[in-house]
N, C-alpha and C positions, 0 to 999 in steps of 0.2 A: 578370333583373327584380328590383328591390328596392323596398321600401316605405319612403318617407320620411315620418316622423311628426314633428309639431310639437305639443308639449304647452303649452297656455296655462292659467295659473292666475289666476283672478280672485278676489282676496281681499276684494273689496267684498261687502257683504251684499245686493247687487242686481245684476242683469244690466246690462252696459254695451255700447254700440255701438262698433264700430271696424273697422279694415281690417288684414288679415294677408296678407303676401306671402312666397312661397318662391322664391328664384332662385339660379342658379349663374352661371358665367362667360358662358354663352350668353344669359342674360336671365331674365325672369320665367317660372317654371314653372307657378305656380298663384296665384290671388288670391281672397280671400274678403272680401266686405263683409257683415258678420254681427253678431249680438248674442252677446256672450260671457256665458254664464250664470255665476252665482256658483259658484265652485269650479273644477274642472278640466274643460277641453274638449280633445279630441284631434282634430287635423286630419291627414289622411293622403293621400298621392298615390303612385301607382306610377311608377317611374322605370326606364327601360331604358338601359343603357350598352353600347356596342359595344367599349369599351376598358377594359382593366384599369388599376388604379392608384387614386390618390387623387382624389376629387372633393370640392370644397368647396361646401357648401350654406349659404346665408344666409337669415335670416328677419327681417322688419321688421314691427313691430306699432305701429299708430297708433290711439289711442283718441279718439273724437270730443270728449268732455267732459274737459278737463284736471283737473277736480276729482276725478275717479276714477282718475287716473294720476299719483301724486305722484313716482314714481321712473322717469323716462323712459329712464334709462341701461340698464335691464334689458330694453328693448324691441328691442334689436338682438343677435341671437345667430348663431353660426355652428357648423358641425360638419364634420369630415372623415369621409368614408366611403371605406374601402379596398375597391374593387370587385373581386371575384374572378370574372372572366368565364371563358368556356371557354379551355382551353389553346390558346395561339397559337404557331404556328411560322412563321418566315420562311424561304422557300425562294428562293435566288438561283440562277437558271438561267444557267450559263456556256456552254451549248451551244445556240445558236439553230438554228431550222429542224430540230430533232430532237424526236421525241415524248418527253415526260417521263413516266416510269413511277413514280418514287418518290413524288411528291405523292399519287397515287391510293392508294398502299399505306398512307398514314398517316392519311387522313381517316376519322374515326368520329364518334359522337355527342358526344364530349367534346373533340375537337381540331379547330381551324380551321387550315388551311394557306394562308398568303398567298404567292402566287407573284409575284416581281418580276424584272425584267431587271437586267442589271449596271449600267445607267445609273440605276437606281432604288435602289441601295444607300443606306441611311440615312446622314445626315451629322451627326446629333446623338445624344448618349447617350440622351436622352429617348425618341427613336424606337426605339432598340434595346430599351429596357426594357419596351416593350409585349409583347415576345415571351419565351417560356420557353426557346426554343432557336432557333439560327440554323443553316441548312443551306446550305453552299456546294457546288454541284454543278459540278465541273470549271470553276471560275472562274479565269481567267487573271490573273496578277499585274498586268498592264498596265491592268486595268479597275477597280482599286481604289486609292485614294490612300493615302499614308502616314498622313494624318490619320484616315481611316476605320479603318485597321488599329489605330491607337492606341485609338480608341473601342471597338473590338471586344475588345481586350485588357482594357480597363477593365471592360467589360460582363461579361466572364467572371470576371476575377480579383476584382474588388471587389463585384460585384452578383450573383454566382452564376449567371449565364446559361450556357446550354449552347451548344456549338459543334461541328458535325459537318461534316467535309470529305470529299467523295467526289472521287476523283482522275479522271484521264483524260488525253487528249492535250494539254490546256492547262496541266497542272500539271508544270512543269519545274524543274530545278535551275539551269540556265544562265539567268541574268537573271530568275529567278523570285522565290520568296518568301524566298530566302536573306538572312539578316540583318534580316528584317522582324519586326514585332510578331506577325504571324500565325505565322511559323515558331517564335517564342518560345513560343506557347501550344500548339503541336502536340506530341503525344507522340513524333513521329518527325522525322528530318531527311530532306528530299528530296535525294538525292545524285546521281540520274541514273546514267548508265553502263550497262554491259551485263553481265548475269549471266554467270558463267564458262561457257565453251564449250570444246570440244575444240580448236578452232582460234580463236585470238585475232583479233578484228576491231578495226580502228581505228574511231573514232567516226563520221567523216564524210568523204566525198569530194564535192567540188563543183567544177564546171567552168563558167566563164563564156564563152559563145560570142558574139562581137561581129561584127556585119555591118561590113565595111570597104569596101563598095562606094562609088563616087563620090558617091552621094547623102548619105553620112554625113560629108561634108566640113564643117569648121567646128565649131559648138557641139555637134552630136551626138557627134562623135568625142571632143571635149574632155570632155564629161560622162560618156561611156562609160569613158574612162580614169580619171576621178575616182571613178566608182562602183567600179571594180576595186580601187583603192587603199583605199577605205573598207571594202569587203567583206573584204579580207584582214585588216584590223585587228580584225574581229569574231570571227575564228576562233581556236581554240586551236592551240598550236604543233604538236601531233601530228595535227591535221586535215590532209586532203589538199586542195590547191588548184591549179587550172590555168586557163590562158586560151587559147582558140583563136579566131583571127580568120578570116574567110572573105570571099572574093569569089566567083569561080566555083570556087575551090579552097580547101581548108583550110590555115591557116598556124598552126602551134603557136607561140604567143608565150611562154607559160610552161608547160612540161610538167607534168602532174599529179604533184605531189610534196608532201612535208610542208610545212605552212604556214611552219615555221621556215626552211626552205631557200628557199621561194618568195619570202619577204620580201626576201631578199638581192638578187634580180635583177629584181623586178617593175617598179621605176621605170625602170631602164635599158632593159628590153625594151619597155615601153610607149612610151618616147620614140621608138622606131624604127617605131612603127605609124602608117601613113598611110592615108587614104581614097582608094581608086581601084579600078577594075574593075567587074565585074558582080555578080550575086547568084545563089548556088546553095546552099541550106540543107542539102541531103541529104549531100554529102560531109563537111561540118563535123560534122553529127550523128553520122555513121558514125565519124569520127575520135575524137570524144568518147566514143562507146560503147566503142571499142577500148581507150582509155586507162583508163577508169573500171572496166572489167572486170578489169584487171590488179591493181587494188587490192582489198583485202578489208575494205571498210567496212560498217558497219551501215546507214548512210543514204547513198544515192547520188543526187545531185541535179545537174541541169543548168539553167542560166538562159540562154535564147536571146533576143537582142534584134536586131531587124531593122526596117528602114524600107522594104523593097521586096518584090518578088515573087520567085519562084524559077523556075529553068529546069528543074528535075527533074520527071519525070512523077509524077503524084499517087500512083499505085499503089506507087511506091517507098516512100512514107511509110507506107503500110499495113503493109508488111513490116517497116520500121524500128520502127514503133510496137509491133508484136508482140514484137520482140526486147527492147525496153525494158520491156514489161509482164512478160515472163518473167524478166528480170533484176532486176525491182523498182527500176528507175531512173525517178525522177520528172523531168519536164521542165516548167519554167515558161517561158512565152513573153511577150515584151514587144513590142508593136507601137508603133513610133515614128511618130506622125502618122497620117493617114487617106487620103492620096492614092494612093500606089503599093502600100502594104503589103497583103499577102494575109491579112487578119484571120481569114477563115474557116479557112484552113489552120493558122495559129498557134493559134487557139482549139481546133481539133480535136486537135492534138498535145498540148496541155496537159490537156484533159479526159480523153483516153484513157490518158494516163500518170499520172493523178492529181496533176498539177501545177496551177499557177494561171495564168490568162490575164489580162494587163493591156494597156490601151491608153492612151497618154498623148500629149498634144499639147505640153504644156509640158516641154521637155527638162530644165529645172532640177530637176524632181521625180524624175529617173531615179536618182540615187544613193540617195536615201531609199527609193525603191520596191524597189530590189534588196536593200537591207539588210532591209527588212520581209519580203520573200519568203524570204530566207535564214534569218532568225530563226525563221520558222514551221517550216521543214524541219529546222533544227538541233535544234529542240525534240523532234523525233521520237526523238532518241538518248537521251532521258531516261526513256523507258518501254520495256517489253519486251512484245512480242506473241508469245504462244505458248500453245497449248492446255495447261491444267494444272488439277489439282484442289486447292483449298485444303484444309488439314487443321487440326484443332483442336490448339492448342499448350498451352492451359491452360484450366481451368474459369473461367466468367465468367457473371455475371447476364445479360449481353447474349445469350448463346447458350443460355439455359435452354430445355430441351425440344427442342433441335436437336442432332443427332448427326453424327459424322464422315462416315459413308457417305451422308448425305442431301444433301450439298452438290453441286450441279451443277458442271461445269467452267467456268472463266473463260478468256477469250482474250487477256488482257493485264493488265498492272499497272504503276503508277509505282514506280520503284525507290526505296525508302526505307530508313532505318536507325533502329531504335528507340533512344530516349534511355534514361537510367537511371531505375529505379523506375517502369517503365511496364508495364501489362498488355498482352500480345499474344495475344489469344484465337485468331486465325487466322493461318496462315503458308502460304507455298509454298516448296518445296525444289526448286531446279533445279540439277542438276550439283553437288550437295553444298552449295550456298549457300542459307541460309534468309533469306527476305525477309518482312517483316510484310505481311499483307493487311488485318488489322483490329487497331488499337491504340487504347488509351484510357488516360486518367489524369485525376487531379484537378489543376486549375491554380487556385491560390487558392481561392475559394469555388465556382468553377464546374467543369464537367466537359467534356472534349474527346475527340472520337472521330475517327479518321482511317480511311477505307476506301480502300485503295490501288488498287483497281480502280474502274471507273465504275459508274454506276447506269443506263446506257443500253444500247442494242442493240449497240454496237461490241464491247465486251468482255464484257457480261453478257447476251447474247442468250438463253442457256439459263436464266439466273436469272429473267428476266422472267416466264416461264411456270411457274416452280417453285412448288409448292404452299405452300412455306414463305416465299416472298418477302415477303408482307405481314407475317408474324410476325417475320421477321428484322429488317426495317427498323423496325417498330413498337417492338421491344425496344431497338434501337440508339438511336433518338431519345428514347424514354421514359427510358432510363438517363441521357441527357445533360441532361434538363430540370432547371430550377432546383428545388432543394430548398425545401420549405415550412418555415419556422421554427416551432418549437413554443413558443418563448418568447412571452410576452405582457407588455405594459407599460401602466400607467395613467399618462397624461401630464396635468399640470396646470400652468398658469401662475398664480403667486401673487404677492401684493404685501405688503410689510411695511415700514413707515416709508418709503413712496414708492419702495421698491426692488423691481424686478421680478425674479423668480426662477423657475426651471424645476424642477418636482418630478417625478421618475420613480419609480414604484413597480413593482417586478418581481413577477410572479405566483409566482416560485419563488426560493428562496435560491440564491446563487451558490456554486459549488464553491470550495474553498480556493485552488486554483491558477488561478482564473478572475477576470478583471477586466472591468469595463464601460467602454466608450468611446463617446462621443457626439459627433456632428458635425452642424452645420447646413449643408444644401446648398440651393442656389437651386432654385426650382421647375422650371427647365429643365435642371437637373443640369450646368450649366456650371461648370468649375473643380473644385478638390479639396474645397471646403467649409471650414468653420471649426470647429475642434475646441473643445469646451467642457470646462472643468475641473470634474470631478465631486467632490462630497464626500458620503460615506456618513453618513447621520444615523440610520439604523435598519437592522436586518438586511436588509430588502428595499427600503429607501427611499434615494434619492439626490437631491441638489439641486445646482443650478448657477446662478450669477448671470447675468442677461441685460443687465447694465448697458451693455456696449459693443456690443451687438447692434443693428443697425439695425432699425426696425420693418418688418414685412412678413410675407409668407407663406413658409414654408420647408418642406423635407423634412427630418425629423429621423431620422438614421441611427443606430440603437443597435446596437452590436456587442459580442459577447462574445469576449474574446481569451484565449488560453492561451500563455504563453511568447512573447508578442509576435505571435502568429499568430491571425488572425480565424477563429473556428470557427463562428460563427453571427451573423446580423444580421437586423434588422427595421427597416422604414421606416415612420414615422408622419408625419402632417401636423401642422404647428405654425404658429400665428399669434402673432407677437410684436407686441403693441399699441404704439401711440405713447405712451400713458400709462395708468396705472391709479391712480385716485384712491381712497384709503382712505375708506370711508363711515363716518359716525358709527354708534355701536352701535345707535341706535334703528332704523336701516334693516335691522338683522339680523332683526327680527321685525316683520311687518306684519299688520294685521288683529287680530282678537280672539284672546286666549289661551284657546281653548276648553277645553283640559284643566284649566287652573287654575280656571276658572269652574265646571266640573262638580264639582271637588273641594270647593269652598266650599259649594256647594248641598248636597252629600251630608253634610258635617260638621255643618252647621247645621240639617239636617232640612228644607231648602227644596227647590225644584225648579229645574232648569236649563231656561231658555227656556220658562217657564210659559205656559199658555194664558190667555186673557182671563178666563175664569171662575175660574181658580185664584187670581187676585189681586184680585177684587172681594169686599168684605165686605157681606153682605146684611143682618144684624141691626144695630139701632140701638145695642144694648148694647155698650159698649166695656169690655173687661176690661183692667185695668192691674195688673201684678204689682209689689209693693213688697217690699223686703227688710226684715225685723224683727230682723235680727241686732244692730243697735245697741241695741235695747231688751232683747231676750231674754238676751243674754250677760251684761250687768251683773246682771240679775235672777237668773240661774242662779248667779252668783258669790255674791250676797247670801244666797240660800237655802242654799248649801253651807256658808257660815260660820255661819249661824244654826243649822243642824243640828248642827254641831260643838259650839256653845255649849250647846245644850239637853241634849245627851248628857253634857256635863261636869257641869252643875248637877244632873242626876238622880243621878249617881254620888255626889256629895257629901251629898245628902239621905238616902241609904240607910243 
C-alpha cells in the first residue's frame, strides 16, 4: 500500500473553486470538486498495487473562474512511482500430476510464489520482469520455445533476474537444452551418459515387435515399416536396435545389434516382410526378452504393435511380465484400431512394465507415435538413479548453517559437467567420478543455480521430510534473487532555446574507472532500446539531448559500467513531451513577493499587511515635515566668515 499525494498551491489572495482528478492507465482513481484555499492544499489517496515496477500517475486541475488561473499549462502534472511490492517468484512446474513440495518451502510473509504450468510460461520480457527469480522444476526442452529462452537469457543477463533449475527425468542432453540460450546461462553442461561402473553398459537397447498377421495387410504394414526406418534414424550408432515380426510364431527381421550395423540391412530385410498368418504375442515377447538380456544396456525397451487378439493363455503373460519387471525391461504397446485388438491385455502389459499404452485409429500417426515413445525412454539414459549421499565440495552462502552429515540421501541425478569459474557447493562421487549436484554462478547482472537432482518424491523422497528442506531451498532461491541497486538518480527534463534535454544527477560520485550509460527502452521492453550520448557537466551531473527522441513514455535504464561490463543498473520512468515552450520570465514568479514587502516595511518603520486601525488617522492636525537645510547652511557659512573677520579686527586694535 502506498499513499499518493497531490500538492496544489493557490497563489491568489482568495479561495477559488475547481476540480482535481488523479488517474492512471486504468482510469480515474479519485476526483474532488472543492474550493482551494489560498496557499497550499494537500490531497491524498491510498493506492494498492499487486505488481512491482513503474506506475504512472496523472493529475488534472480545472479552475472554474479563468481570471484566477492565468497559467493553465501547469494544471497537468504526472509522476512515476516505482512500486516495491513483496518479493515475487515464478515457479514453472514441469511434472504434472505430482505433488509440488518446493513452492511450500519458499512461502513466507515477504515472498509470493506464483505457480504456472508449462503452457503458461511468459512470452514477453515485461512479464518476466515482474519476478525476482524464476524457478524451472524439471521442465522439458520441448515445452519452451527458442524465443522464450532468448527472453529468459536477457532477463538474467541485462536485468539481473535470478534463474533456478531443478533437474529430473525431463532434463536430458539428447535433444534437450544443448545449444540453447538456457544452456548458455547455466553453470553446467547437461552431458547425459552413465557414471563409471565396473562393467561398462551401452546406452540403450530397443526392439520393435510388429504384428505380421493377415489383418496387417496394406497401409498398416506399410506404415509399420516406415516407422521402423524413422526410429533407427533417431538412435545413436552405439545403441542397440532390432526388429521381430510375429504371426503365431516370432520371426527375427533384424537381430538386436548396434544401430550402426542394423542400418546396413534394415531396408533389405523389411522389404521381405509380408502380412499373413494368425496372431500370438507371447512367443514374440519371449524372443525379444531373450535377445535383450544378452546385451548390457542401461535402458532396455520394447515397442509392441498389434491389431488383433492372441492365442496364448493369459496366465502366460503374468509370468512374462514378472520377468520383464525383474530385468527392468519396459514395454510400450500400440493398439491399431478398435475392432479385434485386445486393448485390455496390451494396456495391462504396458502399465505393469512401466511402459506406455497407445491406441490409434489413424495409421498415418504411427511413425510419429513410435518416435515420441522412443524419445521418452531414450531420455532415461541421461540421468542416473542410485542411492547416494551428496557431500559439500566448497563453502557457499547457499549452504550457510547446513553441514555435511546433515544431508539425507538422494535416489538419482541428471549427469552434468561444471563450466569454468563456477561454484559447486554440492557434489556426488560414484566410482571415483565427481558430478555436480548444486552449482551456481553469476551470468551478466543475474545469478543462476542448477540443482542436478529433483525437488519431488522420485529422487528426493527423504529430502521432503528433512528438517532443513525449507532452509536449504529458501537460501538457494534468495541467493538467486535480483540485487537491489544502491545507486540513486534525480531525473529532470529541461528546455533551453526550445531544445529538450535530459539531466541526470547521481547521488554519489562515480569511481575513476566507472562510466555511466543510459538507454531509453519502450514501456513493454520490446527491442534493445536506444542508447543516449551523455555529457558530464559537473562531478555528479550529466546531460543528454532528446532532440531525435520521439515523444512518449519510456523506461530509462541507467547503468554503471567498468571495463565495458555492467556492474549495476537502475530503471526510472521518463516522459518525453511533444514540446516544451520556454515561458517569459514574469511566469517564474507569481503572486506577491512577500519577503520583499516585509523588508520594505521593516526598513521604513512601517507595518506589513497592517490592520484597518493602523492606517486610519484620528486627529485633524496634520503635521508636515519640511527641510531647512537650504536656509541654515548659508547662514552657518555667513556666521563662520563673520566670526573670522571679528577676530582679525580685534587683534589689530590691541
